[in-house]
N, CA, C and O of each residue as an XYZ file, in Angstrom:
768
protein
N     -28.678      8.552     23.324
C     -28.986      8.983     21.968
C     -27.797      8.629     21.075
O     -26.650      8.918     21.416
N     -28.071      8.019     19.962
C     -27.038      7.695     18.990
C     -27.214      8.622     17.795
O     -28.260      8.630     17.147
N     -26.181      9.396     17.516
C     -26.213     10.280     16.360
C     -25.738      9.507     15.140
O     -24.734      8.797     15.194
N     -26.466      9.651     14.043
C     -26.147      8.931     12.816
C     -25.931      9.910     11.668
O     -26.409     11.044     11.687
N     -25.197      9.434     10.673
C     -24.925     10.234      9.488
C     -26.182     10.288      8.623
O     -26.588      9.265      8.071
N     -26.805     11.462      8.494
C     -28.007     11.530      7.659
C     -27.647     11.445      6.179
O     -26.623     11.985      5.761
N     -28.473     10.777      5.387
C     -28.194     10.737      3.950
C     -28.321     12.138      3.347
O     -29.200     12.916      3.719
N     -27.440     12.430      2.427
C     -27.479     13.733      1.760
C     -28.705     13.824      0.855
O     -29.173     12.807      0.343
N     -29.229     15.034      0.656
C     -30.402     15.203     -0.209
C     -30.049     15.260     -1.694
O     -30.862     15.695     -2.510
N     -28.850     14.825     -2.044
C     -28.387     14.800     -3.433
C     -27.354     13.684     -3.551
O     -26.855     13.189     -2.541
N     -27.037     13.291     -4.769
C     -26.044     12.252     -5.003
C     -24.630     12.752     -4.774
O     -24.378     13.956     -4.824
N     -23.708     11.838     -4.523
C     -22.332     12.232     -4.218
C     -21.623     12.911     -5.388
O     -20.591     13.551     -5.186
N     -22.147     12.788     -6.590
C     -21.536     13.443     -7.748
C     -22.334     14.667     -8.211
O     -21.949     15.315     -9.184
N     -23.425     14.990     -7.540
C     -24.320     16.048     -8.011
C     -23.788     17.471     -7.836
O     -24.292     18.393     -8.476
N     -22.785     17.666     -6.986
C     -22.246     19.021     -6.772
C     -20.991     19.289     -7.598
O     -20.424     20.380     -7.538
N     -20.558     18.289     -8.368
C     -19.373     18.442     -9.219
C     -19.688     19.408    -10.358
O     -20.814     19.414    -10.857
N     -18.738     20.212    -10.776
C     -17.327     20.190    -10.401
C     -16.973     21.057     -9.189
O     -15.804     21.121     -8.811
N     -17.951     21.724     -8.572
C     -17.633     22.599     -7.439
C     -17.079     21.781     -6.281
O     -16.040     22.119     -5.715
N     -17.773     20.709     -5.931
C     -17.278     19.748     -4.945
C     -17.367     18.377     -5.615
O     -18.449     17.937     -6.004
N     -16.237     17.717     -5.742
C     -16.190     16.440     -6.451
C     -16.783     15.297     -5.628
O     -16.936     15.394     -4.410
N     -17.104     14.236     -6.316
C     -17.585     13.027     -5.650
C     -16.544     12.520     -4.648
O     -16.902     12.094     -3.549
N     -15.278     12.560     -5.012
C     -14.226     12.093     -4.103
C     -14.207     12.918     -2.816
O     -14.070     12.365     -1.725
N     -14.343     14.233     -2.942
C     -14.373     15.080     -1.749
C     -15.593     14.766     -0.897
O     -15.475     14.657      0.323
N     -16.756     14.619     -1.510
C     -17.967     14.275     -0.736
C     -17.750     12.962      0.007
O     -18.066     12.855      1.192
N     -17.213     11.971     -0.686
C     -17.038     10.652     -0.060
C     -16.063     10.709      1.113
O     -16.291     10.056      2.131
N     -14.988     11.475      0.990
C     -14.032     11.584      2.095
C     -14.516     12.560      3.165
O     -14.502     12.247      4.356
N     -14.938     13.725      2.735
C     -15.282     14.784      3.682
C     -16.546     14.439      4.458
O     -16.550     14.468      5.689
N     -17.614     14.113      3.744
C     -18.868     13.786      4.441
C     -18.879     12.331      4.897
O     -19.215     12.037      6.045
N     -18.513     11.425      4.000
C     -18.613     10.007      4.312
C     -17.640      9.526      5.365
O     -17.989      8.657      6.165
N     -16.426     10.062      5.393
C     -15.412      9.573      6.328
C     -15.145     10.563      7.481
O     -15.247     10.185      8.648
N     -14.805     11.821      7.163
C     -14.541     12.792      8.231
C     -15.762     12.965      9.133
O     -15.657     12.873     10.356
N     -16.905     13.213      8.527
C     -18.115     13.432      9.322
C     -18.475     12.193     10.125
O     -18.890     12.309     11.278
N     -18.324     11.008      9.539
C     -18.622      9.783     10.274
C     -17.716      9.641     11.494
O     -18.160      9.170     12.541
N     -16.462     10.038     11.371
C     -15.534      9.976     12.509
C     -15.981     10.909     13.625
O     -15.950     10.527     14.795
N     -16.399     12.132     13.282
C     -16.903     13.046     14.312
C     -18.113     12.448     15.023
O     -18.219     12.528     16.247
N     -19.019     11.853     14.265
C     -20.203     11.243     14.867
C     -19.836     10.048     15.745
O     -20.392      9.891     16.832
N     -18.921      9.215     15.296
C     -18.477      8.068     16.106
C     -17.848      8.548     17.412
O     -18.145      8.014     18.481
N     -16.984      9.552     17.323
C     -16.358     10.105     18.525
C     -17.397     10.723     19.448
O     -17.348     10.523     20.662
N     -18.332     11.468     18.886
C     -19.402     12.084     19.679
C     -20.194     11.020     20.423
O     -20.429     11.155     21.624
N     -20.603      9.983     19.744
C     -21.385      8.921     20.387
C     -20.593      8.246     21.509
O     -21.161      7.913     22.549
N     -19.306      8.046     21.312
C     -18.467      7.441     22.345
C     -18.321      8.382     23.542
O     -18.423      7.945     24.689
N     -18.082      9.666     23.285
C     -17.856     10.630     24.357
C     -19.115     10.979     25.145
O     -19.037     11.289     26.334
N     -20.253     10.930     24.502
C     -21.497     11.360     25.139
C     -22.158     10.237     25.951
O     -22.962     10.496     26.847
N     -21.810      9.005     25.629
C     -22.421      7.848     26.273
C     -22.237      7.901     27.794
O     -21.119      8.032     28.291
N     -23.348      7.797     28.518
C     -23.307      7.770     29.968
C     -23.104      9.110     30.643
O     -22.897      9.160     31.855
N     -23.157     10.201     29.887
C     -22.986     11.538     30.471
C     -24.339     12.235     30.542
O     -25.296     11.782     29.914
N     -24.436     13.322     31.291
C     -25.690     14.092     31.324
C     -26.081     14.662     29.950
O     -27.238     15.028     29.743
N     -25.122     14.740     29.009
C     -25.404     15.264     27.678
C     -26.110     14.254     26.781
O     -26.611     14.619     25.718
N     -26.156     13.006     27.187
C     -26.644     11.936     26.310
C     -28.074     12.153     25.831
O     -28.431     11.698     24.745
N     -28.882     12.824     26.600
C     -30.290     13.030     26.228
C     -30.593     14.456     25.779
O     -31.752     14.808     25.562
N     -29.564     15.266     25.642
C     -29.782     16.659     25.257
C     -29.703     16.814     23.745
O     -29.003     16.051     23.079
N     -30.415     17.797     23.198
C     -30.263     18.098     21.771
C     -28.821     18.523     21.474
O     -28.145     19.103     22.324
N     -28.373     18.229     20.274
C     -26.994     18.501     19.897
C     -26.642     19.982     20.035
O     -25.528     20.309     20.445
N     -27.555     20.871     19.705
C     -27.286     22.314     19.830
C     -26.996     22.684     21.288
O     -26.149     23.535     21.559
N     -27.698     22.047     22.219
C     -27.471     22.312     23.640
C     -26.112     21.771     24.078
O     -25.414     22.411     24.865
N     -25.738     20.611     23.580
C     -24.414     20.053     23.876
C     -23.344     21.033     23.413
O     -22.390     21.299     24.144
N     -23.492     21.572     22.208
C     -22.508     22.516     21.667
C     -22.419     23.761     22.545
O     -21.321     24.248     22.813
N     -23.550     24.275     22.990
C     -23.547     25.492     23.815
C     -22.884     25.268     25.178
O     -22.278     26.186     25.731
N     -22.999     24.053     25.716
C     -22.563     23.806     27.093
C     -21.237     23.068     27.227
O     -20.504     23.309     28.186
N     -20.910     22.181     26.300
C     -19.753     21.300     26.458
C     -18.441     22.025     26.195
O     -18.417     23.100     25.596
N     -17.370     21.426     26.646
C     -16.013     21.925     26.422
C     -15.158     20.767     25.933
O     -15.590     19.614     25.933
N     -13.940     21.089     25.516
C     -12.955     20.075     25.180
C     -13.369     19.161     24.043
O     -14.012     19.594     23.087
N     -12.997     17.893     24.152
C     -13.224     16.916     23.085
C     -14.706     16.739     22.773
O     -15.076     16.575     21.611
N     -15.551     16.770     23.789
C     -16.985     16.614     23.537
C     -17.505     17.777     22.704
O     -18.236     17.571     21.735
N     -17.131     18.996     23.075
C     -17.537     20.150     22.264
C     -17.007     20.022     20.842
O     -17.761     20.198     19.884
N     -15.719     19.718     20.693
C     -15.108     19.657     19.365
C     -15.839     18.676     18.456
O     -16.145     19.010     17.311
N     -16.118     17.495     18.938
C     -16.768     16.490     18.106
C     -18.248     16.792     17.887
O     -18.765     16.570     16.793
N     -18.933     17.293     18.909
C     -20.344     17.667     18.746
C     -20.479     18.806     17.742
O     -21.333     18.764     16.857
N     -19.643     19.812     17.883
C     -19.728     20.968     17.005
C     -19.329     20.617     15.580
O     -19.995     21.039     14.634
N     -18.263     19.857     15.409
C     -17.854     19.463     14.070
C     -18.914     18.594     13.400
O     -19.157     18.737     12.201
N     -19.544     17.700     14.148
C     -20.614     16.878     13.583
C     -21.755     17.771     13.108
O     -22.250     17.605     11.993
N     -22.174     18.716     13.947
C     -23.279     19.621     13.612
C     -22.886     20.543     12.459
O     -23.657     20.723     11.517
N     -21.684     21.130     12.531
C     -21.228     22.066     11.492
C     -21.241     21.418     10.113
O     -21.692     22.023      9.140
N     -20.748     20.192     10.033
C     -20.667     19.530      8.727
C     -22.046     19.226      8.147
O     -22.266     19.408      6.949
N     -22.963     18.770      8.974
C     -24.327     18.508      8.476
C     -24.946     19.823      8.009
O     -25.548     19.879      6.937
N     -24.801     20.873      8.802
C     -25.323     22.192      8.448
C     -24.748     22.658      7.111
O     -25.476     23.159      6.255
N     -23.447     22.491      6.941
C     -22.733     22.891      5.725
C     -23.241     22.113      4.515
O     -23.666     22.716      3.530
N     -23.203     20.802      4.575
C     -23.565     20.002      3.404
C     -25.042     20.106      3.048
O     -25.401     19.937      1.882
N     -25.898     20.376      4.011
C     -27.319     20.493      3.721
C     -27.704     21.887      3.233
O     -28.884     22.155      3.008
N     -26.729     22.775      3.066
C     -26.950     24.101      2.481
C     -26.917     24.051      0.961
O     -27.411     24.964      0.301
N     -26.347     23.008      0.407
C     -26.100     22.925     -1.022
C     -27.171     22.135     -1.757
O     -27.842     21.274     -1.188
N     -27.312     22.455     -3.034
C     -28.205     21.703     -3.925
C     -27.714     21.915     -5.347
O     -27.282     23.014     -5.696
N     -27.776     20.881     -6.167
C     -27.340     21.040     -7.554
C     -28.246     21.968     -8.353
O     -27.823     22.546     -9.354
N     -29.489     22.107     -7.912
C     -30.457     22.912     -8.662
C     -31.235     23.868     -7.754
O     -32.397     24.174     -8.022
N     -30.601     24.331     -6.695
C     -31.275     25.225     -5.748
C     -31.367     26.647     -6.248
O     -30.869     26.978     -7.324
N     -32.013     27.487     -5.450
C     -32.146     28.905     -5.788
C     -30.829     29.605     -5.474
O     -30.307     29.462     -4.368
N     -30.294     30.344     -6.409
C     -28.949     30.911     -6.309
C     -28.879     32.326     -5.752
O     -27.788     32.871     -5.586
N     -30.019     32.920     -5.463
C     -30.017     34.258     -4.858
C     -31.073     34.295     -3.764
O     -32.124     33.667     -3.890
N     -30.797     35.032     -2.687
C     -31.805     35.161     -1.639
C     -32.967     36.026     -2.110
O     -32.831     36.846     -3.019
N     -34.098     35.822     -1.474
C     -35.288     36.620     -1.749
C     -35.877     37.093     -0.429
O     -35.413     36.713      0.646
N     -36.891     37.917     -0.525
C     -37.669     38.301      0.642
C     -36.876     39.006      1.719
O     -35.984     39.803      1.431
N     -37.213     38.702      2.979
C     -36.645     39.412      4.126
C     -35.136     39.245      4.245
O     -34.435     40.181      4.631
N     -34.631     38.051      3.913
C     -33.185     37.852      3.989
C     -32.472     38.700      2.940
O     -31.456     39.324      3.245
N     -32.976     38.733      1.733
C     -32.370     39.567      0.680
C     -32.392     41.036      1.098
O     -31.416     41.756      0.891
N     -33.492     41.475      1.681
C     -33.592     42.860      2.148
C     -32.576     43.149      3.248
O     -31.950     44.209      3.257
N     -32.414     42.203      4.176
C     -31.456     42.390      5.277
C     -30.023     42.441      4.753
O     -29.221     43.248      5.224
N     -29.697     41.594      3.792
C     -28.355     41.600      3.202
C     -28.113     42.921      2.475
O     -27.048     43.520      2.623
N     -29.089     43.380      1.693
C     -28.948     44.660      0.973
C     -28.815     45.827      1.950
O     -28.028     46.746      1.725
N     -29.582     45.786      3.026
C     -29.542     46.864      4.015
C     -28.162     46.922      4.677
O     -27.624     48.006      4.903
N     -27.601     45.769      4.982
C     -26.344     45.730      5.716
C     -25.110     45.876      4.834
O     -24.154     46.549      5.220
N     -25.113     45.257      3.656
C     -23.918     45.252      2.811
C     -24.095     46.016      1.499
O     -23.126     46.196      0.761
N     -25.299     46.463      1.200
C     -25.527     47.226     -0.026
C     -25.919     46.370     -1.209
O     -26.644     46.829     -2.092
N     -25.452     45.129     -1.244
C     -25.797     44.205     -2.329
C     -25.347     42.796     -1.949
O     -24.518     42.612     -1.058
N     -25.907     41.817     -2.637
C     -25.480     40.434     -2.439
C     -24.002     40.288     -2.797
O     -23.264     39.587     -2.105
N     -23.572     40.935     -3.857
C     -22.184     40.836     -4.294
C     -21.224     41.371     -3.230
O     -20.175     40.774     -2.989
N     -21.574     42.488     -2.594
C     -20.732     43.029     -1.517
C     -20.668     42.068     -0.339
O     -19.601     41.851      0.236
N     -21.816     41.491      0.021
C     -21.837     40.503      1.096
C     -20.936     39.319      0.754
O     -20.132     38.886      1.578
N     -21.075     38.799     -0.467
C     -20.291     37.629     -0.862
C     -18.791     37.918     -0.803
O     -18.014     37.074     -0.356
N     -18.387     39.093     -1.247
C     -16.967     39.463     -1.194
C     -16.473     39.500      0.246
O     -15.395     38.984      0.542
N     -17.246     40.103      1.144
C     -16.840     40.188      2.545
C     -16.815     38.799      3.197
O     -15.926     38.498      3.994
N     -17.785     37.967      2.857
C     -17.854     36.615      3.395
C     -16.643     35.796      2.928
O     -15.995     35.119      3.726
N     -16.352     35.869      1.638
C     -15.178     35.166      1.100
C     -13.898     35.663      1.755
O     -13.032     34.865      2.111
N     -13.775     36.974      1.917
C     -12.578     37.541      2.540
C     -12.406     37.035      3.969
O     -11.285     36.768      4.403
N     -13.507     36.901      4.697
C     -13.435     36.357      6.058
C     -12.925     34.918      6.027
O     -12.169     34.509      6.908
N     -13.329     34.160      5.031
C     -12.855     32.788      4.897
C     -11.397     32.707      4.492
O     -10.651     31.874      5.007
N     -10.988     33.568      3.572
C      -9.604     33.567      3.089
C      -8.644     33.988      4.203
O      -7.542     33.450      4.304
N      -9.048     34.933      5.028
C      -8.147     35.481      6.044
C      -8.200     34.742      7.376
O      -7.449     35.082      8.290
N      -9.062     33.748      7.508
C      -9.068     32.949      8.727
C      -7.786     32.128      8.766
O      -7.557     31.299      7.885
N      -6.955     32.348      9.770
C      -5.686     31.638      9.859
C      -5.941     30.208     10.319
O      -6.625     29.977     11.317
N      -5.391     29.264      9.590
C      -5.541     27.864      9.969
C      -6.898     27.321      9.573
O      -7.490     27.743      8.580
N      -7.377     26.382     10.363
C      -8.624     25.683     10.052
C      -9.798     26.303     10.781
O      -9.644     26.896     11.849
N     -10.985     26.157     10.182
C     -12.179     26.668     10.839
C     -13.321     26.868      9.880
O     -13.427     26.185      8.862
N     -14.176     27.812     10.216
C     -15.430     28.050      9.510
C     -15.679     29.548      9.411
O     -15.312     30.306     10.309
N     -16.302     29.971      8.320
C     -16.802     31.340      8.210
C     -18.326     31.225      8.204
O     -18.896     30.377      7.517
N     -18.971     32.090      8.980
C     -20.412     31.983      9.222
C     -21.150     33.277      8.892
O     -20.622     34.375      9.067
N     -22.381     33.123      8.412
C     -23.376     34.188      8.416
C     -24.398     33.771      9.455
O     -24.975     32.687      9.373
N     -24.619     34.639     10.436
C     -25.558     34.338     11.511
C     -26.434     35.549     11.789
O     -26.181     36.658     11.319
N     -27.462     35.292     12.564
C     -28.328     36.361     13.057
C     -28.066     36.468     14.559
O     -28.179     35.480     15.285
N     -27.715     37.671     15.023
C     -27.461     37.838     16.454
C     -28.786     37.946     17.210
O     -29.838     38.019     16.574
N     -28.769     37.959     18.534
C     -30.026     37.990     19.300
C     -30.923     39.192     19.003
O     -32.129     39.132     19.242
N     -30.352     40.280     18.485
C     -31.158     41.457     18.118
C     -31.660     41.380     16.679
O     -32.377     42.275     16.231
N     -31.301     40.338     15.957
C     -31.762     40.158     14.584
C     -30.824     40.696     13.517
O     -31.134     40.614     12.328
N     -29.671     41.250     13.923
C     -28.701     41.780     12.964
C     -27.886     40.639     12.360
O     -27.534     39.681     13.049
N     -27.592     40.752     11.067
C     -26.745     39.765     10.401
C     -25.284     40.006     10.758
O     -24.831     41.148     10.843
N     -24.548     38.906     10.967
C     -23.157     38.977     11.399
C     -22.346     37.964     10.608
O     -22.749     36.808     10.479
N     -21.201     38.392     10.076
C     -20.217     37.471      9.499
C     -19.159     37.246     10.569
O     -18.639     38.199     11.149
N     -18.843     35.978     10.829
C     -17.824     35.688     11.833
C     -16.902     34.576     11.370
O     -17.275     33.711     10.578
N     -15.697     34.629     11.887
C     -14.708     33.576     11.682
C     -14.661     32.756     12.970
O     -14.598     33.307     14.070
N     -14.692     31.444     12.818
C     -14.590     30.560     13.975
C     -13.467     29.571     13.713
O     -13.497     28.852     12.714
N     -12.493     29.524     14.583
C     -11.382     28.598     14.434
C     -11.794     27.185     14.816
O     -12.663     26.978     15.663
N     -11.165     26.241     14.184
C     -11.328     24.820     14.482
C     -12.793     24.406     14.477
O     -13.430     24.465     13.425
N     -13.350     23.991     15.605
C     -14.743     23.528     15.666
C     -15.702     24.642     16.067
O     -16.867     24.369     16.355
N     -15.250     25.868     16.094
C     -16.041     26.978     16.590
C     -17.428     27.074     15.977
O     -17.651     26.717     14.820
N     -18.354     27.570     16.794
C     -19.747     27.683     16.364
C     -20.369     28.958     16.910
O     -20.148     29.304     18.071
N     -21.143     29.663     16.093
C     -21.858     30.839     16.593
C     -22.933     30.472     17.618
O     -23.435     31.349     18.320
N     -23.285     29.210     17.710
C     -24.246     28.780     18.736
C     -23.731     29.117     20.128
O     -24.523     29.419     21.020
N     -22.426     29.071     20.325
C     -21.829     29.391     21.630
C     -22.093     30.843     22.036
O     -22.095     31.167     23.223
N     -22.316     31.719     21.044
C     -22.553     33.141     21.306
C     -24.043     33.478     21.376
O     -24.413     34.637     21.565
N     -24.890     32.467     21.223
C     -26.328     32.715     21.211
C     -26.841     33.187     19.870
O     -27.963     33.687     19.783
N     -26.046     33.040     18.818
C     -26.448     33.444     17.472
C     -27.222     32.317     16.788
O     -27.132     31.155     17.186
N     -27.974     32.674     15.763
C     -28.664     31.711     14.909
C     -27.877     31.558     13.617
O     -27.858     32.482     12.805
N     -27.223     30.414     13.401
C     -26.462     30.218     12.172
C     -27.376     30.138     10.954
O     -28.442     29.524     10.999
N     -26.941     30.771      9.863
C     -27.711     30.770      8.619
C     -26.954     30.095      7.478
O     -27.549     29.389      6.665
N     -25.646     30.313      7.421
C     -24.826     29.831      6.318
C     -23.402     29.657      6.828
O     -22.920     30.469      7.617
N     -22.728     28.603      6.381
C     -21.321     28.448      6.721
C     -20.556     27.869      5.548
O     -21.093     27.082      4.769
N     -19.296     28.267      5.428
C     -18.354     27.658      4.500
C     -17.219     27.078      5.340
O     -16.697     27.733      6.242
N     -16.859     25.866      5.032
C     -15.807     25.134      5.726
C     -14.463     25.540      5.136
O     -14.262     25.437      3.926
N     -13.542     25.999      5.977
C     -12.221     26.363      5.489
C     -11.128     25.466      6.069
O      -9.955     25.841      6.074
N     -11.508     24.288      6.555
C     -10.503     23.260      6.849
C      -9.965     22.772      5.504
O     -10.709     22.701      4.526
N      -8.688     22.439      5.454
C      -8.104     22.016      4.181
C      -8.777     20.780      3.598
O      -8.859     20.643      2.378
N      -9.264     19.873      4.456
C      -9.892     18.666      3.902
C     -11.163     18.990      3.121
O     -11.643     18.157      2.352
N     -11.708     20.182      3.307
C     -12.918     20.581      2.576
C     -12.629     20.870      1.104
O     -13.515     20.753      0.258
N     -11.403     21.242      0.806
C     -11.118     21.694     -0.565
C      -9.842     21.149     -1.182
O      -9.619     21.348     -2.376
N      -8.998     20.472     -0.419
C      -7.664     20.159     -0.933
C      -7.671     19.175     -2.093
O      -6.835     19.294     -2.989
N      -8.572     18.219     -2.112
C      -8.634     17.269     -3.228
C      -8.938     18.014     -4.532
O      -8.319     17.747     -5.562
N      -9.884     18.938     -4.482
C     -10.352     19.626     -5.693
C      -9.572     20.891     -6.034
O      -9.416     21.220     -7.210
N      -9.080     21.605     -5.023
C      -8.491     22.925     -5.257
C      -7.052     23.060     -4.765
O      -6.437     24.114     -4.920
N      -6.521     22.002     -4.178
C      -5.195     22.039     -3.555
C      -5.134     23.203     -2.560
O      -5.936     23.233     -1.626
N      -4.232     24.145     -2.722
C      -4.096     25.234     -1.752
C      -4.874     26.492     -2.154
O      -4.631     27.564     -1.600
N      -5.790     26.378     -3.093
C      -6.522     27.544     -3.598
C      -7.829     27.748     -2.817
O      -8.924     27.592     -3.358
N      -7.688     28.097     -1.544
C      -8.848     28.302     -0.683
C      -9.792     29.355     -1.253
O     -11.009     29.170     -1.242
N      -9.238     30.460     -1.752
C     -10.073     31.554     -2.266
C     -10.947     31.077     -3.423
O     -12.127     31.419     -3.488
N     -10.381     30.297     -4.327
C     -11.169     29.790     -5.452
C     -12.287     28.872     -4.964
O     -13.420     28.951     -5.438
N     -11.960     28.012     -4.023
C     -12.962     27.115     -3.431
C     -14.128     27.923     -2.849
O     -15.289     27.632     -3.135
N     -13.820     28.927     -2.042
C     -14.870     29.730     -1.417
C     -15.727     30.432     -2.467
O     -16.951     30.472     -2.349
N     -15.093     30.974     -3.476
C     -15.831     31.681     -4.526
C     -16.759     30.740     -5.293
O     -17.883     31.117     -5.625
N     -16.308     29.545     -5.573
C     -17.109     28.580     -6.338
C     -18.315     28.055     -5.551
O     -19.312     27.656     -6.151
N     -18.236     28.051     -4.220
C     -19.344     27.503     -3.429
C     -20.668     28.230     -3.670
O     -21.737     27.645     -3.496
N     -20.601     29.505     -4.069
C     -21.854     30.229     -4.348
C     -22.651     29.546     -5.466
O     -23.870     29.702     -5.537
N     -21.981     28.802     -6.326
C     -22.653     28.116     -7.434
C     -23.572     26.994     -6.969
O     -24.421     26.537     -7.734
N     -23.413     26.541     -5.720
C     -24.229     25.426     -5.226
C     -25.022     25.758     -3.964
O     -25.781     24.918     -3.480
N     -24.861     26.968     -3.423
C     -25.662     27.360     -2.262
C     -27.128     27.433     -2.682
O     -27.464     28.042     -3.697
N     -27.990     26.809     -1.892
C     -29.431     26.895     -2.110
C     -29.977     27.927     -1.123
O     -30.153     27.638      0.061
N     -30.240     29.127     -1.625
C     -30.667     30.217     -0.747
C     -32.034     29.967     -0.116
O     -32.359     30.588      0.896
N     -32.840     29.081     -0.685
C     -34.118     28.766     -0.030
C     -33.869     28.079      1.311
O     -34.651     28.258      2.245
N     -32.799     27.301      1.423
C     -32.422     26.662      2.689
C     -31.974     27.721      3.688
O     -32.384     27.695      4.848
N     -31.138     28.648      3.246
C     -30.637     29.699      4.121
C     -31.794     30.573      4.613
O     -31.842     30.945      5.786
N     -32.718     30.897      3.718
C     -33.877     31.719      4.100
C     -34.728     31.029      5.161
O     -35.224     31.686      6.076
N     -34.902     29.729      5.053
C     -35.698     28.979      6.046
C     -35.063     29.061      7.428
O     -35.771     29.024      8.434
N     -33.757     29.169      7.491
C     -33.056     29.286      8.769
C     -33.179     30.700      9.342
O     -33.021     30.898     10.547
N     -33.458     31.671      8.491
C     -33.520     33.072      8.901
C     -34.818     33.407      9.619
O     -34.845     34.322     10.443
N     -35.875     32.699      9.327
C     -37.187     33.018      9.899
C     -37.229     32.936     11.398
O     -38.274     33.182     12.001
């Protein structure tokens, strides 16, 4: 199986000024392509070659896990955004967020705080655990909630390459601005 870089559902300048065209071109076009190239090289001729990527992430270790997970994480991340998407959750997901955090605003603050306080590089995730409860988690480096049996719903990338061109060292500002481009209809589809 050869993994390829899927085309984004929006133009490289459509998320500006939250994420600039330059960041999209480097982060998605170059960083993500490198993860996919490494994944294809590492998986070739192994028992993982015919498995779905999510299964590779759950089972693999070391370099194969790192590249498989980073490839998957980045696609998941970039496909959460839309220049004209729905900016608030509705239905069952909105109810679950209100039940757990009291309001969308409280959830967003806690989610941002998890991203700001993650030491070093990694990801902050909203996932559904096997019992259906919503969970915010910090994952270092290539970490993925898939390893825990969770269903990922939303992630923000807190590796410096995700924000340094546009925000320099202002990780908190970057995380806060991402809400302006999250398409909650995408997140809701993952919740079902």
